N, CA, C and O of each residue as an XYZ file, in Angstrom:
232
protein
N      -3.103      1.136    -13.971
C      -2.493      0.731    -12.726
C      -3.010     -0.647    -12.303
O      -3.729     -0.756    -11.310
N      -2.658     -1.678    -13.032
C      -3.186     -3.010    -12.758
C      -2.670     -3.648    -11.472
O      -3.288     -4.593    -10.981
N      -1.559     -3.169    -10.908
C      -1.020     -3.799     -9.705
C      -1.532     -3.165     -8.412
O      -1.012     -3.462     -7.336
N      -2.535     -2.304     -8.500
C      -3.091     -1.664     -7.315
C      -4.442     -2.258     -6.974
O      -5.211     -2.630     -7.860
N      -4.724     -2.343     -5.687
C      -6.001     -2.843     -5.206
C      -6.802     -1.653     -4.687
O      -6.312     -0.875     -3.868
N      -8.017     -1.518     -5.160
C      -8.897     -0.446     -4.695
C      -9.883     -1.006     -3.686
O     -10.374     -2.125     -3.835
N     -10.173     -0.208     -2.645
C     -11.167     -0.620     -1.666
C     -11.723      0.610     -0.961
O     -11.106      1.675     -0.964
N     -12.873      0.450     -0.372
C     -13.536      1.524      0.346
C     -13.026      1.558      1.775
O     -12.907      0.517      2.421
N     -12.727      2.739      2.266
C     -12.242      2.893      3.633
C     -13.080      3.965      4.319
O     -13.140      5.105      3.859
N     -13.715      3.597      5.405
C     -14.518      4.561      6.161
C     -13.680      5.136      7.289
O     -13.062      4.400      8.057
N     -13.667      6.457      7.379
C     -12.896      7.154      8.411
C     -13.777      8.172      9.102
O     -14.711      8.705      8.503
N     -13.482      8.440     10.357
C     -14.182      9.514     11.056
C     -13.735     10.848     10.467
O     -12.669     10.940      9.858
N     -14.538     11.861     10.647
C     -14.153     13.193     10.145
C     -12.862     13.674     10.804
O     -12.024     14.310     10.165
N     -12.719     13.363     12.076
C     -11.520     13.791     12.801
C     -10.271     13.150     12.206
O      -9.274     13.828     11.955
N     -10.333     11.835     11.981
C      -9.182     11.142     11.397
C      -8.911     11.645      9.984
O      -7.756     11.847      9.612
N      -9.960     11.848      9.195
C      -9.795     12.373      7.833
C      -9.082     13.725      7.866
O      -8.140     13.955      7.107
N      -9.533     14.612      8.744
C      -8.925     15.940      8.832
C      -7.468     15.856      9.280
O      -6.618     16.594      8.783
N      -7.179     14.952     10.224
C      -5.789     14.768     10.662
C      -4.922     14.252      9.515
O      -3.798     14.714      9.324
N      -5.449     13.295      8.755
C      -4.713     12.773      7.597
C      -4.506     13.845      6.534
O      -3.433     13.945      5.940
N      -5.534     14.639      6.304
C      -5.451     15.709      5.299
C      -4.363     16.712      5.685
O      -3.561     17.119      4.844
N      -4.340     17.106      6.957
C      -3.320     18.054      7.429
C      -1.922     17.456      7.332
O      -0.981     18.104      6.875
N      -1.809     16.209      7.771
C      -0.513     15.532      7.729
C      -0.010     15.396      6.291
O       1.172     15.605      6.018
N      -0.908     15.048      5.384
C      -0.542     14.914      3.968
C      -0.069     16.250      3.406
O       0.926     16.307      2.684
N      -0.774     17.307      3.734
C      -0.401     18.633      3.233
C       0.981     19.037      3.751
O       1.778     19.615      3.013
N       1.259     18.734      5.006
C       2.568     19.060      5.580
C       3.697     18.314      4.872
O       4.808     18.826      4.740
N       3.397     17.103      4.421
C       4.406     16.280      3.752
C       4.327     16.362      2.230
O       5.018     15.622      1.532
N       3.485     17.261      1.713
C       3.313     17.456      0.270
C       2.898     16.167     -0.428
O       3.426     15.816     -1.483
N       1.929     15.460      0.188
C       1.396     14.229     -0.391
C      -0.115     14.349     -0.517
O      -0.740     15.206      0.108
N      -0.688     13.479     -1.333
C      -2.136     13.345     -1.360
C      -2.548     12.562     -0.109
O      -1.704     11.942      0.538
N      -3.821     12.587      0.226
C      -4.285     11.807      1.369
C      -4.040     10.324      1.102
O      -3.603      9.599      1.996
N      -4.316      9.870     -0.111
C      -4.060      8.475     -0.457
C      -2.575      8.139     -0.284
O      -2.231      7.104      0.287
N      -1.715      9.003     -0.772
C      -0.279      8.798     -0.628
C       0.146      8.783      0.831
O       1.031      8.019      1.216
N      -0.477      9.617      1.636
C      -0.147      9.670      3.061
C      -0.580      8.386      3.761
O       0.152      7.856      4.596
N      -1.762      7.887      3.424
C      -2.233      6.634      4.015
C      -1.280      5.495      3.646
O      -0.904      4.696      4.503
N      -0.891      5.422      2.369
C       0.058      4.384      1.940
C       1.382      4.514      2.687
O       1.942      3.515      3.137
N       1.881      5.736      2.820
C       3.143      5.979      3.519
C       3.046      5.512      4.969
O       3.934      4.817      5.463
N       1.968      5.892      5.647
C       1.814      5.526      7.055
C       1.647      4.021      7.238
O       2.175      3.451      8.192
N       0.921      3.379      6.335
C       0.769      1.928      6.410
C       2.103      1.216      6.208
O       2.431      0.280      6.938
N       2.877      1.665      5.206
C       4.204      1.057      4.967
C       5.114      1.250      6.173
O       5.812      0.326      6.591
N       5.100      2.451      6.724
C       5.929      2.761      7.889
C       5.555      1.853      9.068
O       6.433      1.320      9.747
N       4.257      1.681      9.306
C       3.803      0.834     10.407
C       4.182     -0.628     10.162
O       4.616     -1.316     11.087
N       4.023     -1.105      8.933
C       4.386     -2.489      8.621
C       5.888     -2.722      8.756
O       6.309     -3.769      9.248
N       6.687     -1.772      8.330
C       8.141     -1.901      8.466
C       8.561     -1.940      9.934
O       9.439     -2.716     10.311
N       7.933     -1.103     10.761
C       8.232     -1.117     12.201
C       7.844     -2.457     12.801
O       8.568     -3.007     13.630
N       6.706     -2.979     12.382
C       6.238     -4.271     12.905
C       7.185     -5.395     12.497
O       7.495     -6.271     13.304
N       7.646     -5.372     11.242
C       8.594     -6.390     10.779
C       9.879     -6.330     11.596
O      10.404     -7.359     12.022
N      10.378     -5.120     11.809
C      11.609     -4.932     12.575
C      11.419     -5.404     14.007
O      12.285     -6.074     14.569
N      10.288     -5.053     14.589
C       9.993     -5.459     15.967
C       9.917     -6.974     16.076
O      10.467     -7.555     17.011
N       9.243     -7.621     15.130
C       9.115     -9.081     15.150
C      10.453     -9.764     14.897
O      10.719    -10.829     15.454
N      11.298     -9.162     14.061
C      12.594     -9.743     13.761
C      13.503     -9.692     14.994
O      14.280    -10.617     15.231
N      13.406     -8.617     15.773
C      14.257     -8.433     16.941
C      13.713     -9.130     18.186
O      14.431     -9.255     19.177
N      12.461     -9.585     18.156
C      11.861    -10.225     19.327
C      12.501    -11.589     19.573
O      12.778    -12.331     18.631
N      12.732    -11.913     20.841
C      13.284    -13.238     21.117
C      12.289    -14.337     20.740
O      11.080    -14.184     20.911
N      12.810    -15.424     20.234
C      11.951    -16.545     19.823
C      11.625    -17.411     21.021
O      12.424    -17.545     21.948
N      10.460    -17.985     20.990
C      10.024    -18.904     22.029
C      10.839    -20.197     21.906
O      10.913    -20.773     20.821
N      11.441    -20.652     22.982
C      12.291    -21.848     22.911
C      11.488    -23.125     22.680
O      12.071    -24.163     22.366
N      10.157    -23.075     22.827
C       9.315    -24.252     22.612
C       8.984    -24.469     21.140
O       8.366    -25.480     20.803
N       9.365    -23.575     20.269
C       9.029    -23.691     18.841
C      10.045    -24.521     18.101
O       9.917    -24.720     16.893
């Protein structure tokens, strides 16, 4: 898997348990769930930024 970046991520036990439960509900691994949630958040941010009015001074 040469196109993947590995890194250490520290999480609280509470957040880990919430992610674990959420992943199980969606039939994903915790890693897969984190990737899914990050993509979803980035897509929402892109959409929000695209729809935001532009500053007329730019």
